[in-house]
TORVO-281644 format. One record per atom (N, C-alpha, C): residue in one letter; x, y, z. Coordinates in steps of 0.2 Angstrom, whole numbers, plus 2048, in hexadecimal, padded with zeros to 3 digits. Layout:
BEGIN
AXYZ
...
END
This chain:
BEGIN
M8047FA800
M800800800
M804806800
K80A806804
K80E80C805
K81180D7FE
T8148087FB
T8178097F4
T81380B7EF
A80D8097EF
A80880B7EA
A8068127EB
F8068157F2
F80481C7F3
F80A8207F1
I81081E7F2
I8168227F0
I8168227E8
T81581D7E5
T81581D7DD
T80F8217DB
L8098217DE
L8048257DC
L80682D7DD
A80882E7E3
A80A8357E4
A8108387DF
F8148337DE
F81A8357D9
F8178377D2
S8128327D0
S80F8337C9
S80B83A7C9
L80783B7CE
L8038417CF
L8078477CF
T80D8477D2
T81284D7D2
T81484E7CB
A8178497C8
A8198497C1
A81484C7BC
M80D84A7BD
M80884D7B9
M8078547BB
W8078567C1
W80685D7C3
W80B8617C0
L81185F7C0
L8178637BD
L8178637B5
G81385F7B2
G81385E7AB
G81885A7A8
A81C8567AD
A8218527AA
A81F84B7A9
K8228497A3
K8208427A1
K82483D7A4
E8228377A6
E8258327A9
E82782C7A3
Y82E82B7A3
Y83082679E
Y8328207A2
D82E81A7A1
D82F8147A4
D8358107A0
I83A80E7A4
I83F80A7A0
I83D80479D
T8388017A0
T8357FA79D
T8327FC796
E82F802795
E82C80378F
E832804789
Y83880578B
Y83D806786
Y8427FF786
G83F7FA789
G8427F3788
G8467F178E
A8467F4794
A84A7F279A
A8467EC79D
L84A7E779F
L8477E17A1
L84A7DF7A8
S8457DD7AD
S8477DB7B3
S84A7D47B3
D8517D47B1
D8547CE7B0
D85C7D07B0
T85F7CE7B5
T8667CF7B6
T86B7CB7B1
T8687C77AD
T86C7C37A8
T86D7C77A2
R8697CD7A1
R8687D079B
R86A7D879C
L86D7DB798
L86E7E2799
L8687E6797
S8677EB79B
S8627F0799
S8657F7798
T86B7F8797
T86F7FE796
T86B802791
E86B7FF78B
E868803785
E861806787
A85D80278A
A85680478B
A856809790
V85A809795
V85A80E79A
V85C815797
Q861814793
Q86481A790
Q85F81D78B
K85B819787
K85681C783
K85181F787
A84F81D78C
A84A821790
A84D827793
I853827795
I85682E797
I856833791
D85983078B
D859835786
D853837783
A84E833783
A847835781
A84483B786
C84583978C
C84383E791
C847845790
H84D84578F
H85184B78E
H84F84F788
T84E84B783
T84C84E77C
T84585177D
A84184E781
A83A851781
A83A857786
G83F859789
G84085F78D
G84085D795
G840857796
G84185579D
G83C8517A0
G83D84E7A6
G83884A7A9
G83B8457AE
T8378407AE
T83A83A7B3
T83A8347AF
V8408317B0
V84182A7AE
V8408257B3
Y83B8217B3
Y83881D7B8
Y83B8167B8
V83E8137BD
V84080C7BE
V83B8097C2
P8378047C0
P8328017C4
P8367FB7C8
A8327F87CD
A8357F37D0
A8377ED7CC
G83D7EB7CE
G8407E57C9
G8487E67CA
N84B7E17C7
N8537E17C7
N8557E27C0
Y8597E77BE
Y85B7E97B8
Y8637EA7B8
K8667E77B3
K86D7E77B2
K86F7EC7AD
I8747F17AE
I8767F67AA
I87D7F77AA
G8807F97A4
G8877FC7A4
G8868047A5
S88B8077A2
S88B80E7A3
S88581279F
I8828167A3
I87C81B7A1
I87E8227A2
V87C82679E
V87D82E79E
V8778317A0
L8778357A6
L8718397A7
L8718407A3
R86C8427A2
R86B84979D
R86884E7A2
S86885479F
S86585A7A3
S85D8597A3
N85B85B7A9
N85385B7AA
N8508547AA
V85584F7AC
V8528487AD
V8538467B4
T84D8437B7
T84D8407BD
T84D8397BC
L8528357BF
L85282E7BF
L84E82C7C6
N8488297C5
N8458277CC
N84481F7CC
L84781D7D2
L8468157D3
L8418147D8
E83C8107D6
E83780E7DA
E8398097E0
N8368097E5
N8388047EB
N8377FD7E8
G83D7FA7E9
G83D7F37E6
G8407F37DF
A8437F87DC
A8467F97D6
A84E7F97D8
T8527F57D4
T8597F57D5
T85C7F57CE
L8617FA7CD
L8657FA7C7
L86C7F77C9
Y86D7F17C6
Y8737EE7C8
Y8797EF7C2
G87F7F17C5
G8847F27C0
G8867EC7BD
S8887EC7B7
S88B7E67B3
S8917E47B7
T8937DE7B7
T89A7DC7B9
T89F7DB7B4
D89D7DD7AE
D8A27DD7A8
D8A47E47A6
I8AA7E57A7
I8AD7EC7A6
I8AC7EE79F
A8AB7E979A
A8A97EB793
A8A37EF793
D89E7EE798
D8987F2797
D8987F979A
Y89E7FB79C
Y89F80279E
Y8A3806799
K8A080C798
K8A3810792
K8A8815796
P8AE815793
P8B381A796
P8B0821794
M8B1826799
M8AE82D798
M8B4832799
S8B4837794
S8B983C795
S8B6843796
T8B9847799
T8B784E79A
T8BC853799
D8BB859797
D8C085E796
D8C186279D
Y8BD8607A2
Y8BF8637A8
Y8C58607AB
V8CA8647AD
V8D18627AF
V8D18617B6
S8D285B7B8
S8D385A7C0
S8D88547C0
L8DA8527C6
L8DE84C7C7
L8DA8467C5
R8D48467C6
R8D08407C5
R8CD8407BE
T8CF8447B9
T8CC8447B2
T8D28447AD
N8D88427AF
N8DD8427AA
N8DD83D7A5
V8D98387A7
V8D88327A3
V8D08307A3
P8CE82D79E
P8C782B79E
P8C58267A4
T8BF8277A6
T8BD8237AC
T8B781F7AA
V8B581A7AE
V8AF8167AD
V8AB8177B3
Q8A48177B2
Q89F8187B7
Q8998157B5
L8948137BA
L88E8117B8
L8898167B6
I88981C7BA
I8858217B8
I8898287B7
Y88882B7B2
Y88D8317B1
Y8898377AE
A88C83D7AF
A8898437AC
A88F8487AC
D88F84C7A7
D8948517A6
D8908577A3
N89085D7A7
N88D8637A4
N8868627A4
A88385F7A8
A87B85E7A8
A8798637AE
D8728657AD
D86F8697B2
D8688667B4
H8668677BA
H8608647BC
H85F85D7BB
V8648597BE
V8648527BE
V86284F7C5
A85F84A7C5
A85D8477CC
A85D83F7CB
I85F83C7D1
I85D8357D2
I85A8347D9
T8538327D8
T84F8327DE
T84C82B7DF
G84882A7E4
G8448247E5
G8468207EB
Q84381A7EC
Q8458167F1
Q8488107EF
G84B8107E9
G84E80A7E6
G85580A7E7
T8598057E4
T8608037E5
T8648037DF
I86A8067E0
I86F8057DA
I8758017DD
D8767FB7DA
D87B7F77DD
D8817F67D7
G8867F97D8
G88C7F97D3
G88F7F27D3
R88E7ED7D8
R8927E77D8
R8997E77D6
G89C7EC7DA
G8A37EE7D9
G8A87E97DA
K8A67E47DE
K8AB7DF7E0
K8AE7DB7DA
A8AA7DC7D5
A8AC7D87CF
A8B27DB7CB
F8B47E17CD
F8BA7E47CA
F8C07E57CE
P8C57E07CD
P8CB7E07D1
P8CF7E77D0
K8D37E87D6
K8D77EE7D6
K8DE7EC7D2
L8DF7EF7CC
L8E57ED7C8
L8EB7F17C9
S8EA7F77CB
S8F07FC7CD
S8EE8007D2
W8F38047D5
W8F28097DB
W8ED80E7D9
N8ED8117D3
N8E98167D1
N8E48147CC
D8E180F7CC
D8DC80C7C7
D8D580E7C8
E8D38117CE
E8CC8137CF
E8C98177CA
G8C38157C8
G8C08197C2
G8C28177BC
I8C88137BB
I8CA8127B4
I8C880A7B2
T8CA8067B7
T8C87FF7B6
T8C37FD7BB
R8C28017C0
R8BD7FF7C5
R8B88057C5
P8B18047C3
P8AD8097C2
P8AA80D7C8
H8AA8147C8
H8A68187CC
H89F8157CB
L89A8167D1
L8938157D0
L89081B7CD
L8928217CF
L88F8277CD
L89482C7CD
R8948307C7
R8998357C6
R89683B7C2
L8968417C5
L8938477C2
L89884C7C2
I89984F7BC
I89E8547BB
I89B85A7B8
R89C8607BB
R89A8677B9
R8928677B8
C88F8637BD
C8888637BC
C8858687C1
S87F86B7C0
S87C86F7C5
S87586E7C6
D8728707CC
D86C86E7CE
D86B8677CE
V86E8637D3
V86F85C7D3
V86B85A7D9
T8678557D9
T8638527DF
T86484A7DF
V8668487E4
V8678417E5
V86383F7EC
S85E83B7EC
S85A83B7F2
S8578347F2
G8568317F8
G85282B7FA
G8558257F8
I85A8247F3
I85C81E7F1
I86181B7F5
T8628147F4
T8688117F7
T86D80F7F1
M8748117F3
M87980F7EE
M87E80A7F2
K87F8057EE
K8837FF7F1
K8897FD7EC
N88F7FB7EF
N8947F77EB
N8977FA7E5
S89A8007E6
S89D8037E0
S8A47FF7DF
G8A78007D9
G8AD7FE7D7
G8B38027DA
C8B18087DC
C8B680C7DF
C8B28127E3
W8B38187E2
W8AF81D7E5
W8A781C7E3
M8A381D7E8
M89C81C7E7
M8998227E3
Q89A8287E5
Q89782E7E2
Q89C8337E2
H89E8367DC
H8A383B7DB
H89F8417D7
Y89F8467DB
Y89C84D7D8
Y8A28517D7
L8A38537D1
L8A98577CF
L8A785D7CC
A8A98637D0
A8A886A7CD
A8A086B7CC
C89C8687D0
C8958697D0
C89286E7D4
D88D8717D2
D88A8777D6
D8828757D8
R8818787DE
R87A8777E0
R87886F7E0
V87B86C7E5
V87A8657E5
V8768637EC
K87185F7EC
K86D85D7F2
K86D8567F2
I8708537F7
I87084C7F9
I86C84B7FF
H8678477FF
H863846805
H86083F805
G86083D80B
G85D83680D
G85F83080A
I865830808
I86882A804
I86B825809
T86C81F807
T87081A80A
T875818806
V87C817808
V881815804
V885810808
V88680A805
V88A805807
V88F803802
N896804804
N89B8047FF
N8A1800803
R8A17FA803
R8A67F6807
R8A87F0803
N8A97F07FC
N8AA7EA7F8
N8B07EB7F4
N8B47F07F5
N8BA7F17F0
N8BF7F67F3
Y8C47F77F0
Y8C97FD7F2
Y8C68037F0
N8C88097F4
N8C68107F2
N8BE8107F2
N8BB80D7F7
N8B480D7F8
N8B28137FC
D8B28197FA
D8B081F7FD
D8A881E7FD
A8A5822801
A89D823801
A89B8297FD
L89E82E7FE
L89C8357FB
L8A38397FA
D8A483B7F4
D8A98407F2
D8A68467EF
L8A784C7F2
L8A58527EF
L8AC8567EE
D8AD8577E7
D8B38597E5
D8B38607E1
G8B58657E4
G8B486C7E1
G8AD86E7E0
C8A986C7E4
C8A286E7E3
C8A08747E7
H89A8787E5
H89887E7E8
H89187D7EA
N88F87F7F0
N8888807F2
N8848797F2
V8878757F7
V88586E7F8
V88186D7FF
T87C8697FF
T879867805
T87985F805
V87C85C80B
V87B85580B
V878854812
S872850812
S86F84F818
S86C848819
D86B84681F
D86883F820
D86A83981C
M87183981B
M874833818
M87682E81D
I87582881B
I87882281F
I87E81F81B
A88481F81D
A88981D819
A88E81881C
D88F813819
D89480E81C
D89980C816
S89F80E817
S8A480D812
S8AB80A815
D8AE807810
D8B5804812
D8BA80A812
D8BA80E80D
D8BE81480D
D8BB81A810
D8BD82080E
D8BA826812
D8B3827811
G8AF82A816
G8A882B816
G8A6831812
I8A5836815
I8A383D812
I8A9840811
T8AB84180A
T8B1844808
T8B184A804
L8B484F806
L8B5855801
L8BC8557FF
K8BC8567F8
K8C38567F4
K8C385C7F0
S8C985D7EE
S8CA8637E9
S8D08617E4
T8CE85D7DF
T8D385A7DA
T8D485F7D5
S8D28657D5
S8D386A7D0
S8D48717D4
P8D58777D1
P8D687D7D5
P8CF87F7D8
R8CA87C7D6
R8C387E7D8
R8C287C7E0
L8C08807E4
L8BF87F7EB
L8B887B7EC
C8B88777F1
C8B28757F4
C8AF87B7F9
E8A987E7F7
E8A78837FC
E8A08837FC
D89E886802
D897887804
D893881804
I89587D808
I893876809
I890874810
T88A872811
T888870817
T886868817
I88986581C
I88785E81D
I88485D824
S87F859824
S87B85982B
S87785282B
N876850832
N87284A834
N874844830
C87A842830
C87C83C82D
C87F837832
V87F830830
V88282B834
V88782882F
V88E828831
V89382682D
V897821831
S89981B82D
S89E81682F
S8A381682A
S8A981582C
S8AF815827
S8B581182A
H8B880E826
H8BF80B829
H8C4810829
C8C3815825
C8C881A824
C8C6821828
N8C4826824
N8C282C827
N8BB82E826
A8B782F82B
A8B083082B
A8AE836827
I8B183C82A
I8B0843827
I8B7845825
K8B884681E
K8BF84881C
K8BE84E817
L8C3853818
L8C4858813
L8CB857811
G8CC85480B
G8D2851808
G8D184B805
T8D6847802
T8DD849803
T8DF84E7FD
E8DC84D7F7
E8DE8517F2
E8DB8587F3
T8E085D7F3
T8DE8647F6
T8E28697F1
N8E18697EB
N8E486E7E7
N8E08757E7
G8DA8757E8
G8D687B7E9
G8D587C7F0
G8D18787F4
G8D08787FB
G8C98797FD
F8C787B802
F8C187B805
F8BF882809
R8B9884808
R8B788A80B
R8AF88A80D
N8AE88C813
N8A788D815
N8A3886815
I8A688281A
I8A387B81B
I8A087A822
I89A878822
I897877828
I895870829
V89786C82E
V89586582F
V891865836
R88B862836
R88786283C
R88485B83D
G883859843
G87F853845
G88184D842
I88784B842
I88A84583F
I88B83F845
V889839844
V88B834848
V890830844
V89682E847
V89B82A844
V89C824848
K89B81E845
K89C818849
K89F813844
P8A180D848
P8A4808844
P89F804840
S8A080183A
S89C7FD836
S89A7F783A
A8937F583A
A8917EF83D
A8947E9839
D8967EA833
D8997E482F
D8A07E582E
Q8A47E1832
Q8AB7E1832
Q8AE7DB82E
S8AA7D8829
S8AC7D2826
S8B27D3821
S8B37D981E
S8B87DA81A
S8BB7E181B
R8C17E2819
R8C47E981A
R8CA7E9814
Y8C97EF810
Y8CE7F080B
Y8D37F580D
F8D17FA811
F8D57FF813
F8D480081B
G8D880481E
G8D6807824
G8D680282A
L8D280482F
L8D2800836
L8CB7FE837
P8CA7F983B
P8C37F783C
P8BE7FD83F
T8C1801843
T8BC807845
T8BE80D842
G8C380D83D
G8C481383A
G8CB81783C
H8CE81A837
H8D481F839
H8D282583D
S8CD82883A
S8CB82F83E
S8C383083C
A8C1834841
A8BA83783F
A8BA83D83C
I8BE84283D
I8BF84883A
I8C6849837
S8C784A831
S8CD84B82E
S8CD85182A
L8D185682B
L8D185D828
L8D885D825
E8D985D81E
E8E085D81B
E8E0862815
I8E6865815
I8E886980F
I8F086680E
V8F1863808
V8F8861807
V8FA863800
D8F68657FC
D8F78677F5
D8F786E7F3
G8F88727F8
G8F987A7F6
G8F287D7F7
G8ED87A7F8
G8E687D7F9
G8E58817FF
T8DF884800
T8DE887807
T8D788580A
M8D7885810
M8D1883814
M8D0888819
S8C988B819
S8C789081E
S8C088F81F
N8BE892825
N8B7892827
N8B488B826
V8B688782B
V8B388082B
V8B1880832
D8AA87E833
D8A787D83A
D8A487683A
I8A687283F
I8A486C840
I8A286B847
A89B869848
A89986884F
A89386384F
D892861856
D88C85C857
D88E856854
I894853856
I89684D853
I897848859
T894842858
T89583C85C
T899837859
I89E83585C
I8A3830859
I8A482A85E
T8A382485B
T8A581E85E
T8AB81B85A
G8B081A85E
G8B681785A
G8BA81C857
T8BE81A852
T8C381D84E
T8CA81D852
E8CF81C84F
E8D681C853
E8D8823855
S8D8828850
S8DA82F852
S8D583384F
P8D0835854
P8CA838851
P8CA83E84E
I8CF843850
I8CF84984C
I8D684A84A
F8D784C843
F8DD84C840
F8DD85383B
M8E185783D
M8E285D839
M8E985E836
R8E985E82F
R8F085E82C
R8F1862827
L8F6867827
L8F886B822
L8FF868820
A90086681A
A907863818
A908866811
D90D86380E
D910866808
D912860803
R90D85C801
R90D8577FC
R90E8597F5
R90A85F7F3
R90B8627ED
R90985D7E7
R9048597E8
R9028557E2
R8FF85A7DD
P90185A7D7
P8FD85E7D2
P8F785B7CF
Y8F285F7CD
Y8EC85C7CB
Y8EC85B7C3
A8F185D7C0
A8F285C7B9
A8FA85C7B7
E8FC8597B2
E90385A7B0
E9058617AE
N90B8637AF
N90D86A7AE
N90A86F7B1
I90686E7B7
I9038737BB
I9068717C2
P90C8737C4
P90F8717CA
P90B8757D0
V90B8727D6
V9098767DC
V90F87A7DF
D90F8807DF
D9158857E1
D9148887E8
K9108857EC
K90F8897F3
K90D8847F8
V90E8857FE
V90B882804
V904885805
G8FF881806
G8F8883807
G8F788680E
S8F1887810
S8EF88A817
S8E988781A
I8E9887820
I8E3885824
I8E288A829
S8DC88D829
S8DA89282E
S8D389282F
G8D1895835
G8C9896836
G8C588F837
I8C888B83C
I8C488583D
I8C1885843
R8BB882844
R8B788284A
R8B587B84B
L8B7877850
L8B4871852
L8B1871859
H8AB86F85A
H8A8870860
H8A286B861
D8A186A868
D89B865869
D89C85F866
I8A185B868
I8A3855865
I8A485086B
L8A184A86B
L8A2845870
L8A583F86C
I8AB83D86F
I8AE83786C
I8AF832871
D8AD82B86F
D8AE826874
D8B1820871
G8B581C875
G8B8816872
G8BD81786D
A8C181C86D
A8C681E868
A8CC81986A
G8D1819865
G8D7816866
G8DC81A86A
P8E281886C
P8E681C870
P8EA82186D
T8EA822866
T8EF826863
T8EF82D865
G8E9830866
G8E9837867
G8E783B860
C8E6842861
C8E484685B
C8EA84B85A
S8EA84E854
S8EF852852
S8ED85884D
I8F185E84E
I8F086384A
I8F7865848
T8F9864841
T90086583F
T900869839
G90586E839
G906872833
G90D871830
V91087582C
V916875829
V91A87B82C
E92187A82E
E925880830
E92488682C
G92288B82F
G92189182B
G91A892828
H91688D829
H90F88D826
H90B88982B
P90988D831
P90588A836
P8FE889835
V8FB884838
V8F4884838
V8F188A83D
T8ED88E83B
T8EB89483F
T8E4894840
D8E2898846
D8DB89A848
D8D7893848
V8D888F84D
V8D488984E
V8D1889855
Q8CB888855
Q8C788885C
Q8C488185D
I8C687E862
I8C3877864
I8C087886B
S8B987686B
S8B6877872
S8B1872873
D8AF871879
D8AA86C87B
D8AB866878
V8B1863879
V8B285C876
V8B485787C
T8B185287C
T8B384C880
T8B684687C
L8BC84487E
L8BF83E87B
L8C1839880
R8BE83387F
R8C082D883
R8C382887E
H8C9826880
H8CD82187D
H8D081C881
E8D481887E
E8D7812882
E8DC814887
G8E0819885
G8E581B889
G8EB81688A
G8EE815890
G8F3810892
G8F981188E
Q8FB81788C
Q901819889
Q90681C88E
Q90D81B88C
Q91281E890
Q91482588C
A918829890
A91A82F88D
A91E82E887
T91D832881
T92183187B
T923837878
A928838875
A92A83E871
A92683F86B
A926846869
A923848863
A92784585D
P923843858
P927840852
P92C84584F
L93184284D
L93784684A
L936847843
D93384283F
D932843838
D92B846837
E92B84C834
E92484F833
E92084D82D
K923849829
K920846823
K91C84A81F
I91F85081E
I91B85581B
I918854813
A91C84F810
A91A84D809
A916847809
E91584480E
E91183D80E
E90A83E80E
Y90783880C
Y8FF83880C
Y8FD839813
P8F883E814
P8F683F81B
P8F183A81E
E8F3837824
E8EE833827
E8EF83482E
A8E9833832
A8E9835839
A8EE83183D
T8F082B83B
T8F482683E
T8FB82683C
M8FD82B838
M90382B834
M90982B839
W90982D83F
W90E82E844
W90E828849
G909824849
G90881F84E
G905823855
I90782085A
I905823861
I90882A862
L90382F863
L906836863
L90883886B
P90C83D86B
P90E83F872
P909842877
A903843875
A8FE846879
A8F8841879
K8F584187F
K8EF83D87F
K8E984087C
G8EA84787C
G8E584B879
G8E784D872
F8EB853871
F8ED85586B
F8F485786B
W8F7855865
W8FE857863
W8FD85C85E
L901862860
L90186885B
L908869859
N90886A853
N90F86C850
N90E87184A
H91287784B
H91187C846
H90A87E845
T90788184B
T90088484B
T90188B84E
Q8FC88F84D
Q8FB896850
Q8F4897852
N8F489A858
N8ED89C85A
N8E889685A
V8E989185D
V8E588B85E
V8E288C865
T8DC88B866
T8D888C86D
T8D488686E
F8D5883874
F8D187D877
F8CD88087D
R8C787E87D
R8C2880882
R8BE87A884
N8BE87888A
N8BA87388D
N8BC86C888
F8C286B888
F8C4865884
F8C686088A
N8C385A88A
N8C485588F
N8C684E88C
V8CB84B88F
V8CD84488D
V8CD840893
I8C983A892
I8C8835896
I8CC82E894
T8D082B897
T8D3825895
T8D181F899
D8D081A895
D8CE813899
D8D481189D
A8DA81289B
A8E081089F
A8E48168A1
P8E78168A6
P8EC81C8A8
P8F081D8A2
D8F18248A0
D8F582689B
D8FA82B89D
A90182A89C
A90682E89E
A90783589A
R904835894
R90583B890
R901841892
P903847891
P90084D893
P8FA84E88E
L8F5852890
L8EF85488C
L8F1857885
F8F685C885
F8F885F87F
F90085F87F
V90385E879
V90A85F877
V90A864871
A90D869872
A90D86E86D
A91587086B
T916870865
T91D873863
T91C87885D
D91F87E85E
D91F883859
D917885858
S91488685E
S90D88885E
S90B88E862
P90D894860
P90C89A864
P90489B864
G90289E869
G8FB8A086A
G8F689A86C
L8F989486E
L8F588F871
L8F2891877
A8EB890877
A8E789287D
A8E388C87F
T8E4889886
T8E0884888
T8DD88688F
D8D8882891
D8D5883898
D8DB88389D
E8E088089C
E8E687F8A1
E8EA8868A1
T8E988A89C
T8ED89089B
T8E989689D
K8E389589F
K8DF89B8A0
K8DF89C8A8
END
């Protein structure tokens, strides 16, 4: 009854808006995973687009497809009980090229659902898209998106909506939004734990984005902001999500050629996955809950993260300015160290973390500046002896919260920072821990409750 009501309501809405509905079965799609329905689905999309837009309807059933391309003014709506299965044959995926220059577009890539320079596109409904990505083995270190398909990749698209659906089992990243504007992601479920590089969400150089009410369980990073070109991620709000990751639950980085500005994160629950049957990267409970990174010359400013509840993760908060200088394209070298400033972390409750501790680190002569951390309680295993600060600063290495092993502070190790303030920051350890709450080197302007 509920499904029938939803379908009726959807049909009436389409009628009121004057939009035609294009049923994929009327174009030859079959509920049969032994046969490809790629051509039928694409015909429905193209017909909808040619007619000026509307809804491509996927009724209940199981349909196998290879690569399809979304068009402007087209909504792909999956009925409850409908599943689009990705083909397990790489030959059914069409390599796509774009003239948008970024680290991730230097070679053609393959994906199940793709769009470039489209506007007013949407994927909605209560159905499922299952990429069956386990079928595509990792062939080289950087083969993601080349021989292992993304499930969804949108480039330079505007007025994008993704809502209601479940996405499962991509060959690499689940959903990559590159240089997109006005994106709304709401009420989706993401399960991506069947291959390497299984991120849940990647926003890359996007503007004006809202992400809300997402449940995500990923082997690799969870909610990830990237900048694989000079275009910053900016004006982004993320709220009311539940995230599980073996790596980093909320991450700004690692690719940071442009950077991040005006980012708000609110009301996130971070917890270990209930399914620990397989792991490709990371740790069972995750490397970190919050990772803020600039390593490729970009800038990070005006980031406000609050109302976060965390269970597990080895090193819950990791803030890293470094100097890797990876270019986003050949012959465009990175010629500067980036910057991190204007960061606010507050009202955060962390339970059951590992003993590593947290860190804020910059580069000599390039400090992380103007950071305020307040109303944070961290409980971890403890049980550590006093230890010296790391001598090797690893400024060109891949940034990871656990890159130095056990840190010299049970709370925060700070190195090359300026004007960092802690207020009402508390650490509780399960076992006695000989390390001090803070260890700071080259960090003028440090203010804590202890110094007031």
